[in-house]
N, C-alpha and C positions, 0 to 999 in steps of 0.2 A: 629437139628441145629437151633440156634437162629438167626433170620433175623432182619433186621431193621424194617420191618413191625410189627413183633412180639413185639419188644421193644416199638415202637410207640403206638401200641394198648394197651399194658400193662400199659404204662405211662398214657394214657388217662383214663383207668379204675381206676388206683390208684388215680389220681387226682380227679376223680368223687367221689370216696369213701371219700376222705378227705374233699371235698366240702360239701358232704351230712352230715358228722359228724359235721362240723362247723356250717352248716345251722341249725341243730337240737339243738346242745348244746350251740352255741354262744361262746363268748370269756370269759376268766378270770378264768377257772377252772384249777385244778391241772393237770399236764402232764399225770399222771396215768389214769385219767378219760378219756382223749382223746385216750390214748393207748388202753384201754379196749374197748372203743366204736369203734375204728378203726378196732380192731381185729374182732369184731362182724360184722362190715360192710364188711370186707374182706371175711368172711365166707359166708355172704349172697350173695356176688357177685362171689363166687367161685374163689377167688384170693388166691393162695398159698402163705404162708409167714412163716417166723421163727422169733421168738421174744426172746429177752433177752438171746442170746447165748454168750459164752465167745470167745473172740478173743485175742490170745496171742500178747502181745506188748513187745518189747525189748527196753529199754531206757538206 
């Protein structure tokens, strides 16, 4: 079961990973660079993620 504490802790860990990537790379790079760096940082921090999956949209 997903609890509020789990969500709060996960959010804290994700924000920490994002801050670390930005601290190391700085600003102004292409989005794909940050994406790949963040994927590596998530792996280092054992944060499960999925990237670039298709979501059906009806318009």
